[in-house]
Structures are given as C-alpha cells and as structure tokens.
C-alpha positions as CSV (number, residue, x, y, z in Angstrom):
1,N,-15.7,-0.7,14.7
2,A,-16.3,-4.4,14.0
3,Y,-16.2,-3.9,10.3
4,R,-13.0,-2.0,10.1
5,G,-10.6,-3.5,7.5
6,G,-7.4,-5.1,8.3
7,A,-5.7,-8.5,8.4
8,D,-4.9,-10.7,11.4
9,R,-1.6,-9.4,12.7
10,S,-0.2,-12.9,13.2
11,H,-0.8,-13.8,9.6
12,C,0.8,-10.5,8.5
13,W,3.8,-11.1,10.7
14,A,4.3,-14.6,9.3
15,A,4.0,-13.4,5.8
16,M,6.4,-10.6,6.4
17,Q,9.0,-13.0,7.8
18,K,8.6,-15.2,4.7
19,I,9.2,-12.1,2.5
20,I,12.2,-11.0,4.5
21,N,13.8,-14.5,4.4
22,E,13.2,-15.0,0.7
23,A,16.5,-14.8,-1.2
24,S,15.1,-13.8,-4.6
25,N,14.1,-10.2,-5.1
26,E,11.5,-11.2,-7.7
27,Q,10.0,-13.7,-5.3
28,R,10.0,-11.1,-2.5
29,C,8.0,-8.7,-4.8
30,L,5.5,-11.4,-5.6
31,L,5.0,-12.4,-2.0
32,L,4.6,-8.7,-1.0
33,M,2.0,-8.2,-3.6
34,Q,0.2,-11.3,-2.5
35,L,0.1,-10.1,1.1
36,I,-1.2,-6.7,0.0
37,N,-3.9,-8.3,-2.1
38,E,-4.9,-10.5,0.8
39,I,-5.1,-7.5,3.2
40,E,-7.1,-5.6,0.5
41,A,-9.5,-8.5,0.0
42,E,-10.1,-8.9,3.8
43,G,-10.7,-5.2,4.2
44,I,-13.3,-5.2,1.4
45,N,-15.0,-8.3,2.8
46,K,-15.3,-6.7,6.3
47,A,-16.6,-3.4,4.9
48,N,-18.9,-4.9,2.3
49,A,-21.9,-5.5,4.6
50,E,-21.9,-2.1,6.2
51,H,-20.7,0.4,3.6
52,P,-21.0,-0.5,-0.1
53,A,-19.8,3.0,-1.1
54,A,-16.6,2.5,0.9
55,Q,-16.2,-0.9,-0.6
56,R,-16.5,0.6,-4.1
57,M,-13.9,3.3,-3.4
58,H,-11.5,0.7,-1.8
59,H,-11.9,-1.6,-4.9
60,F,-11.4,1.4,-7.2
61,I,-8.2,2.3,-5.5
62,G,-7.0,-1.3,-5.6
63,L,-7.6,-1.5,-9.3
64,N,-6.3,1.9,-10.3
65,F,-3.7,3.0,-7.9
66,Q,-0.9,2.8,-10.5
67,R,-2.8,5.0,-12.8
68,D,-3.2,8.8,-12.8
69,I,-6.1,9.0,-10.4
70,D,-6.9,11.5,-7.7
71,L,-9.3,12.0,-4.8
72,D,-12.1,13.2,-7.1
73,D,-11.9,10.0,-9.1
74,I,-12.1,7.9,-6.0
75,I,-15.1,9.9,-4.6
76,K,-16.9,9.5,-8.0
77,A,-16.5,5.7,-7.6
78,S,-18.5,5.9,-4.4
79,G,-21.6,7.3,-5.9
80,L,-21.9,9.6,-2.8
81,A,-21.4,13.3,-2.2
82,S,-17.8,14.2,-1.3
83,A,-18.2,14.8,2.4
84,Q,-20.3,11.7,2.9
85,A,-18.0,9.4,0.8
86,F,-15.0,10.7,2.8
87,A,-16.7,10.0,6.1
88,V,-17.9,6.5,5.1
89,Y,-14.5,5.5,3.9
90,K,-12.7,6.9,7.0
91,Q,-15.2,5.1,9.3
92,S,-14.8,1.8,7.4
93,Y,-11.0,1.7,7.0
94,G,-9.7,4.1,9.6
95,L,-7.9,6.3,7.0
96,T,-8.8,8.7,4.3
97,P,-9.1,7.5,0.6
98,L,-6.1,9.6,-0.4
99,H,-4.0,8.2,2.5
100,H,-4.9,4.7,1.3
101,L,-4.0,5.6,-2.3
102,L,-0.6,6.9,-1.2
103,K,-0.1,3.9,1.0
104,R,-0.8,1.5,-1.9
105,R,1.6,3.4,-4.1
106,V,4.3,3.4,-1.5
107,Y,3.9,-0.4,-1.0
108,M,4.3,-0.9,-4.7
109,A,7.3,1.4,-4.8
110,Q,8.9,-0.6,-2.0
111,A,8.5,-3.9,-4.0
112,Y,10.0,-2.3,-7.1
113,L,12.9,-0.7,-5.2
114,R,13.7,-4.0,-3.6
115,S,13.9,-5.6,-7.1
116,G,16.6,-3.1,-8.1
117,M,14.5,-1.0,-10.5
118,E,15.6,2.6,-11.1
119,R,13.9,5.1,-8.9
120,K,12.4,7.2,-11.7
121,L,10.8,4.1,-13.2
122,V,9.7,3.0,-9.8
123,A,7.8,6.3,-9.3
124,E,6.2,6.0,-12.7
125,R,5.1,2.3,-12.3
126,S,3.9,2.9,-8.8
127,G,1.5,5.6,-9.9
128,F,3.4,8.7,-8.7
129,K,3.5,11.6,-11.1
130,S,7.2,12.1,-10.4
131,S,10.2,10.9,-8.3
132,R,9.7,14.0,-6.1
133,Q,6.1,13.0,-5.3
134,M,7.3,9.5,-4.4
135,N,10.0,11.1,-2.2
136,R,7.4,13.1,-0.3
137,A,5.2,10.1,0.2
138,F,8.1,8.1,1.6
139,H,8.9,11.0,3.9
140,K,5.3,11.1,5.1
141,F,5.2,7.4,5.9
142,Y,8.8,6.6,6.9
143,G,10.4,10.0,7.6
144,K,13.1,9.2,5.0
145,S,13.8,9.1,1.3
146,P,13.3,6.0,-0.8
147,R,17.1,5.7,-1.1
148,D,17.5,5.9,2.7
149,W,14.6,3.4,3.3
150,L,16.2,1.0,0.9
151,N,19.7,1.4,2.5
152,D,18.2,0.8,5.9
153,L,16.4,-2.3,4.7
154,K,19.5,-3.7,3.1
155,A,21.4,-3.1,6.4
156,D,18.6,-4.8,8.4
157,L,18.7,-7.8,6.0
158,A,22.5,-8.0,6.3
159,N,22.3,-7.9,10.1
160,A,19.6,-10.6,10.1
161,D,21.8,-12.8,7.9
162,S,24.8,-12.3,10.1
163,D,22.7,-13.2,13.2
164,K,21.8,-16.6,11.7
C-alpha cells in the first residue's frame, strides 16, 4: 500500500551507522530515540490521509508505550470496533497494534540496556510489567535474551572497532 508507514531505508541505515559509531552511551540512546521518533512521525504522516483511526492508535502507542497499557486501551483510542480497528491498523502499518507496542518497548529497552541500566529497571521504564515479560519480547524479536542481545552487540562493536 502506498500509505504504509516506514522510513526511507537509506536514511535509517545512515542513522544506525551514526548510532553505532557514537562513543557515548548517553548520546547513542538519544540518537536512537531520535530515529524512532522520526520513523514514528513518518508513519503517522503517511497513514493520516487514509486512516485517521490507525493514526490515532499509532499516536496513542507512541505517547503511552512506557505506561501500563494494553490492546483494549489502544483499540479505544481508535474510536472503532475492535475487529475494524485491528484491520485498519494492520493495513496501515503492516503489523498489529500489540506487535507495534511490544516493538516500541523493546526499542526503548535496547537504548536503556546500552546505557548500562540494570535490567529490572530497564523493564520497568520500557513499559514491561516484569523482566520476564521483557525477556519474552526479546526472544520474540531476536530469538535471545536481553543479556545475550547486549553481549552480541558489545562483541559486534568490539569487532567493528578492531576492523578500523
């Protein structure tokens, strides 16, 4: 669909390279959040003309993903019946509202993990109800625990530094 959300891949790749090459963990977190917000804004702008209900849900997720919200809260934000809201969102963004909520939480958790924050606090600040819920989300997206994801990332960064 022409209105499906998403950012230009070349822009994303350049931004990710900038994040990877940044020496400061704090600056990496800021750059990652900036990229996520840009992608979010582009997705909302592309969907806005076709599906205002999907845009409302997307915006609601973006504002509230760190809070204790669930699918019912997201659907209520649409103003539509459950099945219709679900279909409109999936058509607009190519994923379910719950998948998008988990994705946002995992991205936030990644930024916090990179900054060295304790995992229990990372889970809480990222909107997960527990470390266990965060672990399940990481396994869903990456097939590994947050600890293994972080160790792999550190190894990749060390390898990239040694290749320079």
